[in-house]
N, C-alpha and C positions, 0 to 999 in steps of 0.2 A: 055487661061491663067487662067480663072476662074475655069475651070475644074481641072487644075493642083493644084491650091491653095486649092480647096475643098479636093482633094485626100491627099494633104500634111497635112491638118488639121485633116482629118480622121485618117491618120496614126499616127499623133502625139498623138491624144486622145487615140488611141488604145494602143500605147506604154506606156502612162501614166497609163492606167487602168491595163495593165499587171504588171507594176512596183509596183503599189499599192497592187495588189493581192499577188504578191510574197513577198512584204514587210510584209503584214499582216500574211502570212503563216509562214515566218521566225521568226517573233516576237512571234508567238505562240510556235514554236519549240525551238527557241533560244531566250528567252525573254531577252531584254537588262537589265542589272543590274550592279550596282557598287559593289556588293558583290559576294560571291561564289554561285554556284548552291545549292539550298536548299536541305536538306535531302540526301546529297551525302554520300556514304560509299564505299571507294575503296582504291587502292594503286597505287603508281608510283614507278617503279623499274628502277634503272640505275646501272652502274658498280660500283657506290660508295655508294648507299643507297637503301633501300626499305622503302618508306614512306607511312604510313597508314594515310588516311584522312577521317575524318567525319565532316559533317556540320549540323547545326541545321535547324529549319524550316524557318529561315529568311536569311540563307546563311553566318552565322558566323562560323568560324572554331571551332569544338567541338560539342558534342551532348547535351550540357546543354541548356535548354530553359530559357529565361529571361522574367519575367512578367513585364509589364509596371508599375505596382504598386510594387515598390522596397520593399523587406521585411525590417521590422524595424531592425535597428542595422547593416545594410549592406552598405558597401561602394563600389560603382561601378566605375571602371576605364575602359575607352574605349581606345583600342589600334588601331590606324589606320596606314596604310603603305602599302608597296608592298610585294614582295616575302620574304624579310627578316622578316617582321612582321608576315606574314602568316606562315613562317617557312619551306621554301622549303628545303627538305633533312632530316627533322626530323618528328617524329610522333606528334600527337596532344599533348601528355603529355610532349613534350620536346621543345615547342616553348618558346621564351623568355617571352612572355605574361604569359604563364602558370608557368614558373619559378618565375616570379615576384609575381604572386598570391600566390604561395606556400610559398614564404619567408614572405610575408605580413601576411598571416594567421598563420604561425609558430610563429610569434612574439606575438601572443595573442591579446586579446582585441576585436575589432570589427571584423566582417566577411567581407572579401574582395572578390569581383568578378571582374575578368579582362576579358572583352569582346574583342575577337580577330576579328577585321574587316579588317585584312590584306588580300590582294589579289594580286597575281603575275601580273606584267605588268602595274599596274596603277600608277598614279602620283599625285602631290599635288592638282590639281583641283578636282580629284575624292576623295582624302582624305577629302577635305573641304566639298564636297557633303555628304560623309558619316557622318562627324561630325554633319552637319545640320540635317540630317535625323534621327540620332540615339541619340545624346547627350541629348536633352531635352525630347524626347519621352521615354527614358529609365532612366531618372533621374540620369544621369551620374555625378559623383563628380569630376572627373579628366580625362584629355585626354593626352595620350602619342602619339606623332607623330613620327614614324620611318622614317627618311629621308635618303635614300641611295643616293650615289653620282650620280647615273645615273638618278635621278629624274629631273635633268636639261633637259635630253633628253625626259622624259615622261611628262613634265609639260603641253605640248600642244597636242591637237588631231592631228593625222597624216595627216588629211585633211585640213591643214592650207589654208585659202583662200576660202574654200567652205562655203556655207551657213549652218546654224545650222541643217537644215533638212537633209542635206547630211552627216554632221558629225554624226548624230544619226541613220542613215540608217543601218539596219541589212544587207540588200542586198549588200551595198557598202562595209561595214567593213568586212564582211565575205569573199567576193570576193577578196578584197585587201589582207587579211591574207593568203588566199589560193594561189593566184598568187605569192605573195612575197616569199613563201617558196619552190615553185616547182623547181626553178633552182638549189637548193642546196640539193635536196633529196638524191642524190648519195653520196655527201660528208657526209651527216648526217648518212647514212647507214654505211659508212666506219668508222665513229667515234662513236663507241658504247657508249651510255650514255650521248651524247652531244645533247642539244636541237637544232632543226633546226634554231630557231631564233638566237642562238649564232653563228652558222656557217654562217648564212645569214649576220649578222652584220660584222663578221670578213672579209668576202669577199667583201661586198659592202662598208664598212666604217672602214677600218683597223686602222685609227687614232682616233676612237671614244673614247677609254679609255683615251688616252693622251689629246685629246681636252677637255674632261670633267674635268680631274684633273687639267690641267694647264690653262683652259679657253683660249685656243689657237686661237679661231676663233671668229669673230664678232657674229656669230649665237649663240655660247655658252654664250657669255657675255650678249646677249639679253635674252637668256633663263634664265640666272641667275637673271636678273632684273625681268623677268616675274614670276619666282619662288618665289622670295622674296616678290613680291606684293601679291601673293596668300597666302603665309605663314603669312604675316602681316594681311591680311583680316581675316584669320582663327583665329589668336591670338586675334584680336580685337573683333570678334564675340564671342569668348569664354569669354573674359573679360567682355563684355556687359552682358553676361548671368551668370557671377560670377562662371565660371568653370575654375579652374587653369589648366595650360597645361605645357608640357615639350616636347621640340623638341630634338630627339636623332639623332645625325649625325653619319651615318654608313659608314665607309670607304670601299674602294675596297680592295680585298686581295693583289693587286699589290702594295698597299701603306704600307703593313705590313712587307713583307719579300720577298727577291729576289727569293726564291724557287717557289713562285706562278707565276713567269714570264714565266717559261719554256713552260708550256702547252698552255697558251694564245698566246705566240709568235709562237708556232708550228702551230696553226690553222689559223694564219694570222694577229693577232693584232700587231701593232707597239708599243712596250713598251720601256721605258728607265729607267736606274738605278736611276735617280734622282727623280722618283716617290716616292722613299723611304725617300727622304730628303727635298722635296719641297711641303708642303701641301698647295698649293696656294688656292684651292677651300675652304678648311677648314678655312683658314685665312679670306677669304672674308665673309664666313658665320658667323664667330665669330664677325667680325666688325658689321655685320648687326644685329645679335642678341643683342649685347651689346648696340648698338645705340638705339634700340627700346625696351630695357628692357624686353627682352624675355628670359625665363629660357630655358637653353639648356644643353646638355651633348654631348661632342665631344668624341666619342669612339676611335679615332685614337691613341692618346698617351697611353691610357689604354691597348689597344690590343697589341701595339708594345712593351710595357713594360712587359706584363704578359701573353699574349695569342697568340703567333705567330703561333701556330698550330691549330687555331680555325676555319679555312675555309676548305671546300672541295677543291681539286685541280682542278677539271674539270668544276665546274659551278659557282665559285665565291661566294657561299653562306656559312653561318655559319654551321659548323657541330654541333653535340650535345654539345661538350665542349664549342663552341662559343655561342650558345643560352643560356646555363646555366650561362656563364660568363656575358653576356649582361643583363640577368634578375637580377643578383646579383648587377651589377653596377647601374642599374636603381633604384633598391631598395635602395642602398646607397645614390643615389641622392635624392630620396624621403625623406630620413631621414635628409639630409643636408638642404633641403627646408622646413623641418618640416611640410611636407604635412600631415603626419599621425596625427598631433596635431590640424589640421585645420578643419577636417571633422568628 
């Protein structure tokens, strides 16, 4: 019995050592970061767009570097969010963050810089991390948080219930991502220009969009509470540091026009026409923002009124017209809040 126990302990130690070595190697090759890969220069081509991407030395989209000592007369705005803030489907020069910067500088007076810390696939917890890591270090004057409706899904780490060491493991997260997409590789090949993640979610979770927009499940309601808690913490942190903020609520294309339903229904999502008339999630968020005196901009009524052709059909992101429209509306909200007179 003692010999068996000895061999078991030896095998356990051996496996732990192997795990730690692999973890160290993967962290060198794929360093964990809440931002984009630094100094990247490449493009992503789908059937709908050819997107050119450049990042600077810290992993912000764009090739401009930002000194920690802000130049005199410069106003810095930090944009955080997921793929909508990053600008999936458009070039660096066409993100809503860049359009906002262009409009602010065109108005004359101070010089404005908008730092784009958007990254596809992240959620409110990572937004808050990026705010804490960047806002004070780079002497930011204002923060804009782009909140897309699927942030309810992304607010938590996929390894709920695991300890923090497993949540942060590169070996586990990379293995999970690989295994998750393997079953749907053939469907992805058949649907040119569609991400494997989208196909995966359509097959595994066809009611996801409906559950998000209508808060149809206990899990989504719990995610909403968790999301609101993170957003309130982020707002309070910025208030304590005297940095004004604006939350921009970004709707799904399926809330804008029925024409966006056809493709997503085709690949397996369950959609209903009343997504166009029942903004249940937006109403919940409006109540939350109003109750906590948080400045926000709901893009849903603006897009439905003036920009129903502002999304790509296949991947649910804004096209060039959409990002320009968003940058203009955020600029108008800045004027309404009289932000430009406060800094």
